[in-house]
C-alpha beads as a LAMMPS data file, in Angstrom:
LAMMPS data file: protein, C-alpha beads

397 atoms
396 bonds

1 atom types
1 bond types

-500.0 500.0 xlo xhi
-500.0 500.0 ylo yhi
-500.0 500.0 zlo zhi

Masses

1 110.0

Atoms # bond

1 1 1 172.877 -85.200 -337.120
2 1 1 176.591 -86.988 -337.735
3 1 1 178.316 -87.314 -334.504
4 1 1 181.678 -85.219 -334.348
5 1 1 185.030 -87.302 -334.048
6 1 1 183.509 -90.600 -332.998
7 1 1 186.081 -93.402 -331.470
8 1 1 186.989 -95.835 -334.269
9 1 1 185.497 -99.264 -333.704
10 1 1 188.446 -101.983 -332.674
11 1 1 186.644 -104.888 -334.728
12 1 1 186.822 -107.999 -332.747
13 1 1 186.372 -111.021 -335.330
14 1 1 185.104 -114.261 -334.217
15 1 1 187.877 -116.902 -333.928
16 1 1 186.224 -118.680 -337.274
17 1 1 186.628 -115.215 -339.382
18 1 1 190.335 -115.164 -338.222
19 1 1 191.399 -118.352 -339.993
20 1 1 189.504 -117.471 -343.096
21 1 1 191.982 -116.801 -346.196
22 1 1 191.630 -115.474 -349.668
23 1 1 191.293 -118.098 -352.318
24 1 1 194.618 -118.349 -354.131
25 1 1 192.513 -118.557 -357.486
26 1 1 190.887 -115.417 -357.214
27 1 1 193.824 -113.377 -356.184
28 1 1 195.671 -114.433 -359.360
29 1 1 192.242 -113.731 -361.141
30 1 1 192.608 -109.935 -360.474
31 1 1 195.936 -110.222 -362.455
32 1 1 194.598 -112.083 -365.243
33 1 1 191.807 -109.559 -365.852
34 1 1 194.685 -107.624 -368.083
35 1 1 194.039 -108.245 -371.449
36 1 1 197.672 -109.188 -372.436
37 1 1 197.921 -111.656 -369.825
38 1 1 197.314 -115.371 -371.186
39 1 1 195.529 -116.964 -368.111
40 1 1 195.405 -120.607 -367.409
41 1 1 194.511 -120.007 -364.009
42 1 1 190.854 -119.806 -363.752
43 1 1 188.484 -122.763 -363.739
44 1 1 186.044 -121.002 -365.598
45 1 1 183.779 -122.056 -368.419
46 1 1 184.426 -120.390 -371.536
47 1 1 181.865 -117.779 -372.496
48 1 1 181.660 -118.982 -375.883
49 1 1 179.451 -122.144 -374.590
50 1 1 177.001 -119.747 -372.969
51 1 1 173.623 -119.989 -374.374
52 1 1 172.510 -116.413 -374.120
53 1 1 169.779 -116.253 -376.545
54 1 1 168.132 -119.395 -375.326
55 1 1 168.492 -117.988 -371.583
56 1 1 167.406 -114.480 -372.827
57 1 1 164.042 -116.106 -374.677
58 1 1 163.541 -118.231 -371.335
59 1 1 163.688 -115.171 -368.998
60 1 1 161.005 -113.504 -371.285
61 1 1 158.663 -116.094 -371.255
62 1 1 159.049 -117.063 -367.445
63 1 1 158.310 -113.348 -366.498
64 1 1 155.717 -113.017 -369.300
65 1 1 153.915 -115.963 -368.063
66 1 1 154.412 -116.604 -364.681
67 1 1 156.084 -113.139 -363.495
68 1 1 154.234 -113.265 -360.094
69 1 1 155.434 -116.358 -358.638
70 1 1 158.902 -116.079 -360.554
71 1 1 159.450 -113.102 -358.447
72 1 1 158.054 -114.254 -355.181
73 1 1 159.898 -116.448 -352.446
74 1 1 160.121 -119.778 -353.165
75 1 1 160.324 -123.193 -351.226
76 1 1 163.745 -123.866 -349.436
77 1 1 164.353 -127.398 -351.233
78 1 1 163.725 -125.974 -354.565
79 1 1 161.546 -125.391 -357.429
80 1 1 159.417 -128.463 -357.733
81 1 1 159.253 -129.122 -361.618
82 1 1 163.023 -128.725 -361.935
83 1 1 163.521 -131.005 -358.839
84 1 1 161.461 -133.759 -360.600
85 1 1 163.336 -133.480 -364.001
86 1 1 166.766 -133.983 -362.001
87 1 1 165.249 -136.980 -360.196
88 1 1 163.955 -138.684 -363.299
89 1 1 167.388 -137.744 -365.250
90 1 1 169.576 -139.467 -362.321
91 1 1 167.308 -142.454 -361.736
92 1 1 168.560 -145.713 -363.451
93 1 1 166.759 -149.172 -364.079
94 1 1 167.772 -150.384 -360.738
95 1 1 167.801 -147.161 -358.785
96 1 1 165.202 -144.421 -358.155
97 1 1 165.878 -140.943 -357.127
98 1 1 162.754 -139.197 -355.997
99 1 1 162.133 -135.558 -355.831
100 1 1 162.261 -135.203 -351.942
101 1 1 165.793 -136.552 -352.267
102 1 1 167.120 -133.117 -353.829
103 1 1 167.697 -129.690 -352.784
104 1 1 168.608 -126.858 -354.620
105 1 1 171.348 -124.591 -353.959
106 1 1 172.857 -121.179 -354.755
107 1 1 175.750 -123.103 -356.557
108 1 1 177.044 -126.212 -355.347
109 1 1 179.693 -124.178 -353.576
110 1 1 176.993 -123.420 -350.927
111 1 1 175.974 -127.324 -351.079
112 1 1 179.408 -127.606 -349.455
113 1 1 179.186 -125.297 -346.875
114 1 1 175.808 -126.570 -345.594
115 1 1 177.351 -130.133 -345.664
116 1 1 180.184 -129.029 -343.596
117 1 1 177.495 -127.003 -341.274
118 1 1 175.676 -130.368 -340.684
119 1 1 178.044 -132.802 -340.820
120 1 1 181.302 -131.638 -339.252
121 1 1 182.338 -130.460 -335.760
122 1 1 185.412 -129.160 -334.862
123 1 1 188.145 -131.970 -334.942
124 1 1 186.155 -134.166 -337.145
125 1 1 188.071 -136.335 -339.392
126 1 1 187.263 -135.292 -343.160
127 1 1 188.730 -137.263 -345.721
128 1 1 189.924 -135.628 -349.199
129 1 1 191.927 -136.641 -352.284
130 1 1 195.363 -135.763 -352.513
131 1 1 195.232 -133.073 -354.136
132 1 1 191.753 -131.665 -353.626
133 1 1 189.394 -128.822 -354.752
134 1 1 190.454 -125.883 -353.457
135 1 1 186.899 -124.755 -352.846
136 1 1 186.001 -127.742 -350.947
137 1 1 188.757 -127.247 -348.823
138 1 1 188.056 -123.708 -348.162
139 1 1 184.369 -124.431 -347.474
140 1 1 185.094 -127.486 -344.595
141 1 1 187.977 -125.637 -342.998
142 1 1 185.277 -123.039 -341.710
143 1 1 184.109 -125.789 -339.527
144 1 1 187.743 -126.773 -338.132
145 1 1 188.147 -130.337 -339.300
146 1 1 191.056 -132.685 -339.142
147 1 1 191.813 -133.075 -343.026
148 1 1 193.150 -136.739 -343.505
149 1 1 194.780 -136.857 -347.223
150 1 1 193.648 -140.087 -348.860
151 1 1 196.356 -141.247 -351.337
152 1 1 196.387 -141.208 -354.871
153 1 1 197.983 -141.770 -358.069
154 1 1 197.996 -141.538 -361.737
155 1 1 194.427 -143.294 -361.670
156 1 1 192.877 -141.207 -359.110
157 1 1 191.950 -142.039 -355.657
158 1 1 192.911 -145.247 -354.099
159 1 1 190.132 -146.889 -352.225
160 1 1 192.562 -148.863 -350.057
161 1 1 194.035 -145.854 -348.388
162 1 1 190.336 -145.116 -347.360
163 1 1 190.156 -148.367 -345.721
164 1 1 193.458 -147.566 -344.021
165 1 1 192.808 -143.867 -342.905
166 1 1 189.190 -143.675 -342.782
167 1 1 188.041 -145.162 -339.050
168 1 1 185.712 -142.336 -337.788
169 1 1 185.786 -139.960 -340.481
170 1 1 182.382 -137.895 -340.934
171 1 1 182.835 -137.999 -344.842
172 1 1 184.715 -138.567 -347.564
173 1 1 184.774 -135.812 -350.380
174 1 1 185.761 -136.889 -353.857
175 1 1 185.578 -135.868 -357.628
176 1 1 185.486 -138.979 -359.596
177 1 1 185.403 -137.407 -363.235
178 1 1 188.197 -135.017 -364.554
179 1 1 189.062 -133.793 -360.884
180 1 1 189.817 -130.424 -360.310
181 1 1 192.769 -129.783 -359.914
182 1 1 194.314 -133.161 -361.762
183 1 1 191.854 -133.836 -364.721
184 1 1 191.954 -137.524 -363.557
185 1 1 188.875 -139.857 -363.802
186 1 1 188.200 -142.523 -361.528
187 1 1 187.897 -146.022 -362.760
188 1 1 184.412 -148.090 -362.531
189 1 1 186.207 -150.716 -360.788
190 1 1 187.735 -147.919 -358.059
191 1 1 184.064 -146.857 -358.041
192 1 1 182.209 -149.898 -356.595
193 1 1 185.589 -150.336 -354.201
194 1 1 185.140 -146.925 -353.073
195 1 1 181.254 -146.993 -352.410
196 1 1 181.520 -150.419 -350.643
197 1 1 184.246 -149.147 -348.791
198 1 1 182.638 -146.235 -347.558
199 1 1 179.608 -148.308 -346.894
200 1 1 181.221 -150.729 -344.709
201 1 1 183.026 -148.424 -342.497
202 1 1 179.858 -146.267 -342.195
203 1 1 181.309 -143.169 -344.060
204 1 1 178.899 -140.679 -346.018
205 1 1 180.841 -140.302 -349.454
206 1 1 180.311 -137.128 -351.202
207 1 1 180.279 -137.496 -354.812
208 1 1 180.987 -133.885 -356.538
209 1 1 180.430 -134.274 -360.069
210 1 1 180.497 -130.538 -361.767
211 1 1 182.654 -132.021 -364.903
212 1 1 181.064 -135.312 -365.558
213 1 1 179.221 -134.479 -368.448
214 1 1 182.254 -133.141 -370.246
215 1 1 183.801 -136.177 -371.347
216 1 1 185.578 -135.850 -374.981
217 1 1 185.109 -139.827 -375.946
218 1 1 182.100 -142.100 -375.085
219 1 1 179.756 -141.905 -372.505
220 1 1 179.954 -140.543 -368.848
221 1 1 180.799 -143.043 -366.302
222 1 1 177.952 -144.395 -363.890
223 1 1 177.385 -142.506 -360.882
224 1 1 178.336 -143.831 -357.647
225 1 1 175.086 -142.233 -356.333
226 1 1 172.933 -145.119 -358.270
227 1 1 175.259 -147.619 -356.759
228 1 1 174.081 -146.869 -352.863
229 1 1 171.702 -144.273 -352.848
230 1 1 171.522 -144.431 -349.143
231 1 1 175.068 -143.619 -348.532
232 1 1 176.142 -141.571 -351.030
233 1 1 175.822 -137.545 -351.449
234 1 1 175.662 -136.586 -355.058
235 1 1 176.270 -132.816 -355.744
236 1 1 175.515 -131.429 -359.449
237 1 1 175.500 -128.082 -360.946
238 1 1 174.378 -125.961 -364.138
239 1 1 177.695 -123.956 -364.225
240 1 1 179.832 -125.893 -366.281
241 1 1 176.887 -126.768 -368.888
242 1 1 174.990 -123.737 -368.883
243 1 1 176.138 -120.556 -367.246
244 1 1 177.965 -120.028 -363.673
245 1 1 176.343 -116.691 -363.528
246 1 1 172.992 -118.007 -362.437
247 1 1 174.622 -119.826 -359.356
248 1 1 172.333 -122.855 -359.225
249 1 1 173.282 -126.279 -357.924
250 1 1 171.836 -128.881 -356.154
251 1 1 172.522 -132.112 -353.299
252 1 1 170.999 -135.254 -353.697
253 1 1 171.143 -137.570 -350.674
254 1 1 169.048 -139.744 -348.421
255 1 1 165.662 -137.693 -347.187
256 1 1 166.953 -137.352 -343.494
257 1 1 170.111 -135.513 -344.586
258 1 1 168.328 -133.192 -346.946
259 1 1 165.705 -132.250 -344.325
260 1 1 168.404 -131.093 -342.453
261 1 1 170.468 -129.383 -344.881
262 1 1 167.173 -127.677 -345.800
263 1 1 167.157 -126.260 -342.340
264 1 1 170.637 -125.325 -342.428
265 1 1 169.790 -123.390 -345.851
266 1 1 166.825 -121.475 -344.217
267 1 1 169.415 -120.342 -341.856
268 1 1 171.513 -119.094 -344.607
269 1 1 169.606 -117.861 -347.615
270 1 1 165.846 -119.067 -347.025
271 1 1 165.810 -120.409 -350.664
272 1 1 167.609 -120.407 -353.877
273 1 1 166.240 -117.618 -356.501
274 1 1 163.002 -118.821 -357.881
275 1 1 163.237 -116.943 -361.068
276 1 1 166.738 -118.490 -362.318
277 1 1 165.402 -122.106 -361.154
278 1 1 162.105 -121.683 -363.309
279 1 1 164.384 -120.070 -366.207
280 1 1 166.729 -123.075 -365.992
281 1 1 163.813 -125.531 -366.010
282 1 1 162.284 -123.660 -368.977
283 1 1 165.758 -123.906 -370.826
284 1 1 166.333 -127.794 -370.256
285 1 1 163.045 -129.299 -370.060
286 1 1 162.446 -130.316 -373.620
287 1 1 166.024 -131.658 -374.050
288 1 1 168.120 -128.753 -374.642
289 1 1 171.345 -130.140 -372.705
290 1 1 171.601 -133.196 -375.088
291 1 1 172.084 -130.402 -378.007
292 1 1 174.253 -128.065 -376.007
293 1 1 176.882 -130.266 -374.062
294 1 1 178.136 -131.778 -377.356
295 1 1 179.013 -128.502 -378.328
296 1 1 181.111 -127.948 -375.481
297 1 1 182.831 -131.125 -375.430
298 1 1 184.156 -130.422 -379.057
299 1 1 185.706 -126.808 -377.951
300 1 1 187.081 -128.349 -374.723
301 1 1 188.583 -131.478 -376.666
302 1 1 190.218 -129.264 -379.618
303 1 1 191.741 -126.833 -376.629
304 1 1 192.641 -129.620 -374.621
305 1 1 194.812 -131.277 -377.679
306 1 1 196.066 -127.736 -378.563
307 1 1 197.519 -127.782 -375.125
308 1 1 198.648 -131.172 -374.963
309 1 1 200.426 -130.824 -378.494
310 1 1 202.195 -127.527 -377.208
311 1 1 203.349 -129.016 -373.910
312 1 1 205.009 -131.921 -375.844
313 1 1 206.791 -129.338 -377.820
314 1 1 207.758 -126.839 -375.638
315 1 1 208.197 -128.440 -372.151
316 1 1 211.624 -130.222 -371.445
317 1 1 212.601 -133.721 -369.951
318 1 1 211.707 -134.079 -366.159
319 1 1 208.236 -132.366 -366.398
320 1 1 205.141 -134.813 -366.492
321 1 1 201.516 -133.720 -366.945
322 1 1 198.100 -135.691 -367.127
323 1 1 196.080 -136.323 -370.186
324 1 1 192.602 -135.710 -369.086
325 1 1 189.801 -137.300 -371.102
326 1 1 187.257 -134.288 -370.032
327 1 1 186.964 -131.665 -368.099
328 1 1 188.835 -128.555 -367.816
329 1 1 192.345 -129.169 -366.417
330 1 1 195.796 -130.620 -366.878
331 1 1 197.759 -131.143 -363.776
332 1 1 201.590 -130.441 -364.183
333 1 1 204.567 -131.835 -361.908
334 1 1 207.818 -130.215 -362.199
335 1 1 211.455 -131.404 -361.016
336 1 1 211.010 -131.845 -357.059
337 1 1 213.542 -128.980 -356.704
338 1 1 211.458 -126.053 -358.593
339 1 1 208.656 -124.066 -356.625
340 1 1 205.571 -123.150 -358.952
341 1 1 204.739 -119.846 -356.685
342 1 1 208.183 -118.945 -357.755
343 1 1 207.433 -119.819 -361.397
344 1 1 204.069 -118.004 -361.278
345 1 1 206.077 -114.571 -360.219
346 1 1 208.359 -114.931 -363.360
347 1 1 205.323 -116.014 -365.765
348 1 1 203.268 -113.067 -364.890
349 1 1 206.056 -110.878 -365.619
350 1 1 205.770 -112.634 -369.376
351 1 1 202.132 -112.243 -369.092
352 1 1 201.077 -115.791 -368.322
353 1 1 199.394 -116.978 -365.373
354 1 1 198.567 -120.463 -363.469
355 1 1 197.612 -121.890 -360.411
356 1 1 200.339 -123.293 -358.111
357 1 1 199.710 -126.310 -356.942
358 1 1 200.298 -126.085 -353.053
359 1 1 196.966 -124.758 -352.129
360 1 1 195.213 -127.771 -353.448
361 1 1 196.807 -130.173 -350.732
362 1 1 195.108 -130.433 -347.359
363 1 1 198.501 -131.323 -345.877
364 1 1 202.029 -131.826 -346.864
365 1 1 201.882 -129.267 -350.181
366 1 1 203.797 -130.331 -352.975
367 1 1 205.523 -127.146 -354.385
368 1 1 206.597 -128.452 -357.635
369 1 1 202.984 -128.475 -358.985
370 1 1 200.666 -126.508 -360.740
371 1 1 197.401 -126.445 -362.628
372 1 1 196.550 -125.257 -366.030
373 1 1 193.309 -124.361 -367.279
374 1 1 192.689 -124.518 -371.499
375 1 1 189.097 -123.842 -371.908
376 1 1 189.007 -120.046 -372.246
377 1 1 192.285 -119.847 -374.268
378 1 1 192.417 -120.040 -378.028
379 1 1 194.768 -122.834 -379.538
380 1 1 197.230 -120.139 -380.626
381 1 1 197.195 -118.186 -377.494
382 1 1 197.682 -121.415 -375.794
383 1 1 200.740 -122.377 -377.724
384 1 1 202.278 -119.057 -377.071
385 1 1 201.732 -119.326 -373.502
386 1 1 203.136 -122.613 -373.283
387 1 1 205.949 -121.760 -375.166
388 1 1 206.897 -118.929 -372.638
389 1 1 206.372 -121.310 -369.811
390 1 1 208.172 -124.091 -371.276
391 1 1 211.373 -121.377 -371.652
392 1 1 211.101 -120.403 -367.901
393 1 1 211.220 -123.944 -366.955
394 1 1 214.203 -124.883 -368.947
395 1 1 215.913 -121.914 -367.458
396 1 1 215.771 -123.717 -363.927
397 1 1 217.003 -126.888 -365.408

Bonds

1 1 1 2
2 1 2 3
3 1 3 4
4 1 4 5
5 1 5 6
6 1 6 7
7 1 7 8
8 1 8 9
9 1 9 10
10 1 10 11
11 1 11 12
12 1 12 13
13 1 13 14
14 1 14 15
15 1 15 16
16 1 16 17
17 1 17 18
18 1 18 19
19 1 19 20
20 1 20 21
21 1 21 22
22 1 22 23
23 1 23 24
24 1 24 25
25 1 25 26
26 1 26 27
27 1 27 28
28 1 28 29
29 1 29 30
30 1 30 31
31 1 31 32
32 1 32 33
33 1 33 34
34 1 34 35
35 1 35 36
36 1 36 37
37 1 37 38
38 1 38 39
39 1 39 40
40 1 40 41
41 1 41 42
42 1 42 43
43 1 43 44
44 1 44 45
45 1 45 46
46 1 46 47
47 1 47 48
48 1 48 49
49 1 49 50
50 1 50 51
51 1 51 52
52 1 52 53
53 1 53 54
54 1 54 55
55 1 55 56
56 1 56 57
57 1 57 58
58 1 58 59
59 1 59 60
60 1 60 61
61 1 61 62
62 1 62 63
63 1 63 64
64 1 64 65
65 1 65 66
66 1 66 67
67 1 67 68
68 1 68 69
69 1 69 70
70 1 70 71
71 1 71 72
72 1 72 73
73 1 73 74
74 1 74 75
75 1 75 76
76 1 76 77
77 1 77 78
78 1 78 79
79 1 79 80
80 1 80 81
81 1 81 82
82 1 82 83
83 1 83 84
84 1 84 85
85 1 85 86
86 1 86 87
87 1 87 88
88 1 88 89
89 1 89 90
90 1 90 91
91 1 91 92
92 1 92 93
93 1 93 94
94 1 94 95
95 1 95 96
96 1 96 97
97 1 97 98
98 1 98 99
99 1 99 100
100 1 100 101
101 1 101 102
102 1 102 103
103 1 103 104
104 1 104 105
105 1 105 106
106 1 106 107
107 1 107 108
108 1 108 109
109 1 109 110
110 1 110 111
111 1 111 112
112 1 112 113
113 1 113 114
114 1 114 115
115 1 115 116
116 1 116 117
117 1 117 118
118 1 118 119
119 1 119 120
120 1 120 121
121 1 121 122
122 1 122 123
123 1 123 124
124 1 124 125
125 1 125 126
126 1 126 127
127 1 127 128
128 1 128 129
129 1 129 130
130 1 130 131
131 1 131 132
132 1 132 133
133 1 133 134
134 1 134 135
135 1 135 136
136 1 136 137
137 1 137 138
138 1 138 139
139 1 139 140
140 1 140 141
141 1 141 142
142 1 142 143
143 1 143 144
144 1 144 145
145 1 145 146
146 1 146 147
147 1 147 148
148 1 148 149
149 1 149 150
150 1 150 151
151 1 151 152
152 1 152 153
153 1 153 154
154 1 154 155
155 1 155 156
156 1 156 157
157 1 157 158
158 1 158 159
159 1 159 160
160 1 160 161
161 1 161 162
162 1 162 163
163 1 163 164
164 1 164 165
165 1 165 166
166 1 166 167
167 1 167 168
168 1 168 169
169 1 169 170
170 1 170 171
171 1 171 172
172 1 172 173
173 1 173 174
174 1 174 175
175 1 175 176
176 1 176 177
177 1 177 178
178 1 178 179
179 1 179 180
180 1 180 181
181 1 181 182
182 1 182 183
183 1 183 184
184 1 184 185
185 1 185 186
186 1 186 187
187 1 187 188
188 1 188 189
189 1 189 190
190 1 190 191
191 1 191 192
192 1 192 193
193 1 193 194
194 1 194 195
195 1 195 196
196 1 196 197
197 1 197 198
198 1 198 199
199 1 199 200
200 1 200 201
201 1 201 202
202 1 202 203
203 1 203 204
204 1 204 205
205 1 205 206
206 1 206 207
207 1 207 208
208 1 208 209
209 1 209 210
210 1 210 211
211 1 211 212
212 1 212 213
213 1 213 214
214 1 214 215
215 1 215 216
216 1 216 217
217 1 217 218
218 1 218 219
219 1 219 220
220 1 220 221
221 1 221 222
222 1 222 223
223 1 223 224
224 1 224 225
225 1 225 226
226 1 226 227
227 1 227 228
228 1 228 229
229 1 229 230
230 1 230 231
231 1 231 232
232 1 232 233
233 1 233 234
234 1 234 235
235 1 235 236
236 1 236 237
237 1 237 238
238 1 238 239
239 1 239 240
240 1 240 241
241 1 241 242
242 1 242 243
243 1 243 244
244 1 244 245
245 1 245 246
246 1 246 247
247 1 247 248
248 1 248 249
249 1 249 250
250 1 250 251
251 1 251 252
252 1 252 253
253 1 253 254
254 1 254 255
255 1 255 256
256 1 256 257
257 1 257 258
258 1 258 259
259 1 259 260
260 1 260 261
261 1 261 262
262 1 262 263
263 1 263 264
264 1 264 265
265 1 265 266
266 1 266 267
267 1 267 268
268 1 268 269
269 1 269 270
270 1 270 271
271 1 271 272
272 1 272 273
273 1 273 274
274 1 274 275
275 1 275 276
276 1 276 277
277 1 277 278
278 1 278 279
279 1 279 280
280 1 280 281
281 1 281 282
282 1 282 283
283 1 283 284
284 1 284 285
285 1 285 286
286 1 286 287
287 1 287 288
288 1 288 289
289 1 289 290
290 1 290 291
291 1 291 292
292 1 292 293
293 1 293 294
294 1 294 295
295 1 295 296
296 1 296 297
297 1 297 298
298 1 298 299
299 1 299 300
300 1 300 301
301 1 301 302
302 1 302 303
303 1 303 304
304 1 304 305
305 1 305 306
306 1 306 307
307 1 307 308
308 1 308 309
309 1 309 310
310 1 310 311
311 1 311 312
312 1 312 313
313 1 313 314
314 1 314 315
315 1 315 316
316 1 316 317
317 1 317 318
318 1 318 319
319 1 319 320
320 1 320 321
321 1 321 322
322 1 322 323
323 1 323 324
324 1 324 325
325 1 325 326
326 1 326 327
327 1 327 328
328 1 328 329
329 1 329 330
330 1 330 331
331 1 331 332
332 1 332 333
333 1 333 334
334 1 334 335
335 1 335 336
336 1 336 337
337 1 337 338
338 1 338 339
339 1 339 340
340 1 340 341
341 1 341 342
342 1 342 343
343 1 343 344
344 1 344 345
345 1 345 346
346 1 346 347
347 1 347 348
348 1 348 349
349 1 349 350
350 1 350 351
351 1 351 352
352 1 352 353
353 1 353 354
354 1 354 355
355 1 355 356
356 1 356 357
357 1 357 358
358 1 358 359
359 1 359 360
360 1 360 361
361 1 361 362
362 1 362 363
363 1 363 364
364 1 364 365
365 1 365 366
366 1 366 367
367 1 367 368
368 1 368 369
369 1 369 370
370 1 370 371
371 1 371 372
372 1 372 373
373 1 373 374
374 1 374 375
375 1 375 376
376 1 376 377
377 1 377 378
378 1 378 379
379 1 379 380
380 1 380 381
381 1 381 382
382 1 382 383
383 1 383 384
384 1 384 385
385 1 385 386
386 1 386 387
387 1 387 388
388 1 388 389
389 1 389 390
390 1 390 391
391 1 391 392
392 1 392 393
393 1 393 394
394 1 394 395
395 1 395 396
396 1 396 397
């Protein structure tokens, strides 16, 4: 029986909920769903790279041969054979990673949230790059830290800035490979210096590495995890090398931290889906990624080159941009007097979209910056979209 004329509830949200904000990228993606829009906005991997048939076959095999266990609850830390596979792939000749040091998570975004939950108190100092990954800033901000922006330059994070600003920090969050949003890569020398600095100062170093395998030339640079397994928290993901729809990532760290993260995950979702973990293991266990990842690199390198060539052709003097050696992003710096958010409004009218740079800064946003992603756009459409952007920028100079 339904109540007649019930009084409306006046919802009282928690202080934590009141400070939540929508992702600037997610809001822009609503616009880019229109087919006529040339979108350089999303950090989405290209659907052309998704191994649909391989995934379908793996789902069929797992459900046919192990269906009952695949559809059951699973352990919080994850499917043991998959963790063993990852431990072996992450180990080096002088650095052994154990399965007990790995916890599977429902996408690396959950890993960021859990790290915030177990390491950050209100007012804690958290070190981030300038600029940094928007999703990490969102995840950590729920726990009300004090963000300290670490200096960067054209070669990425400056370790000396960590030494100068890091006293008392709860963690240092870094993306060393083809960073989101700038596309920059941290040199091997700076990696060692950063690891040594954080170890000396007692700062846990979070190495987020979703793009590390997407290098266009040569081999991936060494992981900071292997330089100091006791002080580095490594985060990996299958979103960029298989498919983001499976929502599967992992966190690697010292066993005491992993056990605490496990307790936090139990309170969040009990465990990551057993079915998807078993399917991913079935897909990758026989070396599929070594065959598949080079095809992604080739595609993305072609599209990156197409965008860089178009920018050189259509962007006016006074505009600077990064030249990534891998990954999915190019970072653009406009003349200081320009506002990329205003430029976006004009670009959308021309059916072109990108992400303004401001939201990627924890402090003192630089409004004359923007992020471009090239991996879901054909070379022909890239040239068309960059030409339109170039004309809009020229009109402001």
